[in-house]
C-alpha positions as CSV (number, residue, x, y, z in Angstrom):
1,X,-29.7,-45.1,55.5
2,X,-27.1,-46.1,58.1
3,X,-27.1,-44.6,61.6
4,X,-23.9,-42.6,61.1
5,X,-25.2,-41.1,57.8
6,X,-28.6,-40.3,59.3
7,X,-26.9,-38.4,62.1
8,X,-24.8,-36.5,59.6
9,X,-27.9,-35.6,57.6
10,X,-29.6,-34.5,60.8
11,X,-26.7,-32.2,61.7
12,X,-26.7,-30.9,58.1
13,X,-30.4,-30.1,58.3
14,X,-29.8,-28.3,61.6
15,X,-27.2,-26.1,59.9
16,X,-29.7,-25.3,57.1
17,X,-32.5,-24.4,59.6
18,X,-30.2,-22.1,61.7
19,X,-28.4,-20.5,58.8
20,X,-30.9,-20.0,55.9
21,X,-32.9,-17.1,57.3
22,X,-29.8,-14.9,57.6
23,X,-27.8,-16.2,54.6
24,X,-25.9,-13.7,52.6
25,X,-22.7,-13.9,50.5
26,X,-20.9,-11.2,52.6
27,X,-19.2,-10.1,49.4
28,X,-18.5,-6.4,49.0
29,X,-16.1,-4.1,47.3
30,X,-12.7,-3.7,48.9
31,X,-13.0,-0.2,50.3
32,X,-10.5,1.3,52.7
33,X,-11.8,2.7,56.0
34,X,-10.2,5.1,58.4
35,X,-8.5,3.6,61.5
36,X,-6.4,5.0,64.4
37,X,-4.0,2.1,64.3
38,X,-0.5,3.2,63.1
39,X,1.5,1.3,60.5
40,X,1.5,0.5,56.8
41,X,-1.9,-0.3,55.2
42,X,-2.5,-4.0,54.6
43,X,-4.8,-5.9,52.2
44,X,-7.0,-8.4,54.0
45,X,-9.0,-11.3,52.6
46,X,-11.5,-13.1,54.9
47,X,-12.5,-16.7,53.9
48,X,-15.3,-18.4,55.7
49,X,-19.0,-19.1,56.1
50,X,-22.0,-17.5,57.8
51,X,-19.9,-16.5,60.9
52,X,-17.6,-14.6,58.6
53,X,-20.5,-12.9,56.8
54,X,-21.9,-11.7,60.1
55,X,-25.1,-13.7,60.4
56,X,-26.3,-13.3,64.0
57,X,-25.1,-9.7,64.4
58,X,-27.4,-6.7,64.2
59,X,-25.6,-5.1,61.2
60,X,-23.4,-7.6,59.4
61,X,-21.9,-4.9,57.2
62,X,-20.5,-3.3,60.3
63,X,-20.5,-6.0,63.0
64,X,-19.3,-9.1,61.2
65,X,-16.1,-10.1,63.0
66,X,-13.7,-9.5,60.0
67,X,-15.1,-6.0,59.8
68,X,-14.5,-5.4,63.5
69,X,-10.9,-6.8,63.0
70,X,-10.4,-4.5,60.0
71,X,-11.7,-1.5,61.7
72,X,-10.1,-1.8,65.1
73,X,-6.8,-3.7,64.6
74,X,-5.5,-3.1,61.1
75,X,-3.6,0.1,60.1
76,X,-5.2,3.1,58.6
77,X,-6.0,2.7,54.9
78,X,-6.2,-1.1,55.1
79,X,-8.5,-2.9,52.6
80,X,-10.9,-5.7,53.3
81,X,-12.5,-8.2,51.0
82,X,-15.0,-10.4,52.9
83,X,-15.4,-13.5,50.7
84,X,-17.5,-15.5,53.2
85,X,-20.5,-17.3,52.0
86,X,-23.2,-18.7,54.3
87,X,-23.3,-22.5,54.4
88,X,-20.1,-23.1,52.5
89,X,-17.9,-26.1,53.1
90,X,-14.1,-26.0,53.0
91,X,-14.1,-27.8,49.6
92,X,-16.4,-25.2,48.2
93,X,-14.3,-22.3,49.6
94,X,-11.2,-23.9,48.0
95,X,-12.9,-23.5,44.6
96,X,-14.9,-20.3,45.0
97,X,-13.2,-18.1,47.6
98,X,-9.5,-19.0,47.6
99,X,-8.8,-18.0,43.9
100,X,-10.3,-14.5,44.6
101,X,-8.2,-14.1,47.7
102,X,-5.0,-15.2,45.9
103,X,-5.7,-12.8,43.1
104,X,-5.9,-10.0,45.7
105,X,-2.3,-10.7,46.8
106,X,-3.3,-10.1,50.4
107,X,-0.9,-9.3,53.3
108,X,-3.4,-11.0,55.6
109,X,-5.9,-13.9,55.1
110,X,-8.2,-15.3,57.7
111,X,-9.7,-18.8,57.4
112,X,-12.6,-19.9,59.6
113,X,-14.0,-23.0,57.9
114,X,-14.9,-26.1,60.0
115,X,-18.3,-26.0,61.6
116,X,-20.2,-26.7,58.3
117,X,-17.9,-29.6,57.4
118,X,-18.3,-31.1,60.9
119,X,-22.1,-30.8,60.7
120,X,-22.2,-32.3,57.2
121,X,-20.2,-35.3,58.4
122,X,-17.0,-34.6,56.5
123,X,-14.3,-37.0,57.8
124,X,-11.5,-35.2,59.8
125,X,-8.8,-36.5,57.5
126,X,-10.7,-35.3,54.4
127,X,-11.3,-31.9,56.0
128,X,-7.6,-31.7,56.9
129,X,-6.5,-32.3,53.3
130,X,-8.9,-29.7,52.0
131,X,-7.8,-27.2,54.6
132,X,-4.2,-27.9,53.7
133,X,-5.0,-27.1,50.1
134,X,-6.5,-23.8,51.1
135,X,-3.7,-22.7,53.3
136,X,-1.0,-23.9,50.9
137,X,-2.5,-21.8,48.1
138,X,-2.8,-18.7,50.3
139,X,0.8,-19.0,51.4
140,X,2.2,-19.8,47.9
141,X,2.9,-16.1,47.1
142,X,5.2,-15.9,50.1
143,X,4.0,-12.6,51.5
144,X,0.7,-13.5,53.1
145,X,0.1,-14.1,56.8
146,X,-2.6,-16.8,57.1
147,X,-4.6,-17.1,60.4
148,X,-6.5,-20.3,60.7
149,X,-9.2,-20.9,63.3
150,X,-10.0,-24.2,64.9
151,X,-13.4,-25.5,66.0
152,X,-15.0,-23.8,69.1
153,X,-17.1,-25.6,71.7
154,X,-20.1,-26.3,69.5
155,X,-21.4,-28.8,72.0
156,X,-22.3,-25.9,74.3
157,X,-24.4,-24.1,71.6
158,X,-28.0,-23.5,72.7
159,X,-29.3,-24.9,69.4
160,X,-27.4,-28.1,69.9
161,X,-28.5,-28.4,73.5
162,X,-32.1,-28.0,72.3
163,X,-31.7,-30.9,69.9
164,X,-30.4,-33.3,72.6
165,X,-33.1,-32.2,75.0
166,X,-36.1,-34.7,75.2
167,X,-38.6,-31.9,74.4
168,X,-36.4,-30.1,71.8
169,X,-36.3,-26.9,73.8
170,X,-33.5,-25.2,75.6
171,X,-33.7,-22.1,77.7
172,X,-30.5,-20.1,77.1
173,X,-28.8,-18.4,80.0
174,X,-30.2,-15.0,78.9
175,X,-33.8,-16.4,79.0
176,X,-34.5,-16.9,75.3
177,X,-35.9,-20.3,74.4
178,X,-34.2,-22.0,71.5
179,X,-36.2,-24.7,69.7
180,X,-34.7,-27.6,67.8
181,X,-36.5,-28.5,64.5
182,X,-38.9,-31.2,65.6
183,X,-37.6,-33.8,63.1
184,X,-34.1,-33.6,64.6
185,X,-35.0,-34.1,68.3
186,X,-33.0,-37.1,69.5
187,X,-31.2,-37.7,66.2
188,X,-28.1,-35.6,66.6
189,X,-25.0,-37.2,68.1
190,X,-24.4,-37.0,71.9
191,X,-22.0,-34.6,73.5
192,X,-19.2,-37.1,73.9
193,X,-19.3,-38.0,70.2
194,X,-19.4,-34.3,69.2
195,X,-16.4,-33.5,71.4
196,X,-14.4,-36.4,69.9
197,X,-15.1,-35.2,66.4
198,X,-14.2,-31.6,67.3
199,X,-10.9,-32.9,68.8
200,X,-10.1,-34.8,65.6
201,X,-10.9,-31.7,63.5
202,X,-8.7,-29.6,65.7
203,X,-5.8,-32.0,65.5
204,X,-6.1,-31.9,61.7
205,X,-6.1,-28.1,61.8
206,X,-3.0,-28.0,64.1
207,X,-1.2,-30.3,61.7
208,X,-1.9,-28.1,58.7
209,X,-0.9,-25.0,60.5
210,X,2.4,-26.5,61.6
211,X,3.2,-28.1,58.2
212,X,2.4,-25.0,56.2
213,X,3.7,-22.3,58.5
214,X,0.3,-20.6,59.2
215,X,-0.9,-19.2,62.5
216,X,-3.4,-21.0,64.7
217,X,-6.3,-19.0,66.1
218,X,-7.4,-21.1,69.1
219,X,-11.2,-20.5,69.3
220,X,-11.6,-23.8,71.1
221,X,-9.2,-22.5,73.8
222,X,-11.7,-19.8,74.7
223,X,-13.8,-22.5,76.4
224,X,-17.5,-23.0,76.3
225,X,-18.4,-19.4,75.6
226,X,-22.2,-20.1,75.1
227,X,-22.4,-21.2,78.7
228,X,-19.8,-18.9,80.3
229,X,-20.5,-15.8,78.2
230,X,-24.0,-16.2,76.8
231,X,-24.1,-12.7,75.5
232,X,-21.6,-13.9,72.8
233,X,-24.3,-16.1,71.1
234,X,-27.1,-14.7,68.9
235,X,-30.8,-15.4,69.6
236,X,-30.7,-18.2,67.0
237,X,-28.5,-20.2,69.5
238,X,-25.9,-20.8,66.8
239,X,-24.1,-17.8,65.4
240,X,-21.9,-15.2,67.2
241,X,-23.8,-12.1,68.4
242,X,-22.4,-8.6,68.2
243,X,-20.4,-9.3,71.4
244,X,-19.4,-12.7,70.0
245,X,-18.1,-11.1,66.9
246,X,-16.0,-8.7,69.0
247,X,-14.5,-11.6,70.9
248,X,-13.7,-13.5,67.7
249,X,-12.2,-10.3,66.2
250,X,-10.1,-9.8,69.3
251,X,-8.5,-13.2,69.3
252,X,-7.8,-13.0,65.5
253,X,-6.4,-9.5,66.2
254,X,-4.0,-10.8,68.8
255,X,-2.8,-13.5,66.5
256,X,-2.2,-10.9,63.8
257,X,-0.4,-8.6,66.1
258,X,1.8,-11.4,67.5
259,X,2.6,-12.6,63.9
260,X,3.5,-9.1,62.8
261,X,5.8,-8.6,65.8
262,X,7.6,-11.9,65.1
263,X,8.2,-10.9,61.5
264,X,10.0,-7.7,62.4
């Protein structure tokens, strides 16, 4: 096995270890909920992976970031279908999640799919092509606003910092100790390599957004939140916490509000 492939496999295993204990499909019936936000109700489809299902939050059915967005930002009577599946890649979402979203004829669709692809070693160009297919299909009906997130600062995640530490441990700013799976210590790519790959993914994402007429949600622009706002990361050192889900929902909410204002 080549060095690059070994590193990709190491990152893939890291994903499995940090995700499997909280894995859930996140699928639920599309049921409207009361909201104080004025305006016409919208139909909302959320496409994504474990972050979208709410892994890392205390109560995913309430605290997953799409549910926070739905509850706090969207108009009264709006409908949510959370299609997220833990561990999914963009290519899998294109097959499994996008058709369900398209069938719903949503007014709003959110897409946060990138970290799993990055961890599994999917080339940025291939990721970009798949993402383009997702966004293109969601926009094909002509009435859907599509919000697409880029890759956040994954190199500042406690689980990653544990795996590049010589002893495989990292004490997070809040005091919890995060442990890297022993078989991965010293095998994951260094920070500069990860940052370069993230930059390539984000360039690909920006190209898709521009070409298709979607809206970019700049999670990377939030900065290294795990270091600057450690309360936004769950104890597993990988997923958004309740506070992290609120932060993510807020930036998606601003993007939706701005897009809605521009459309008037």
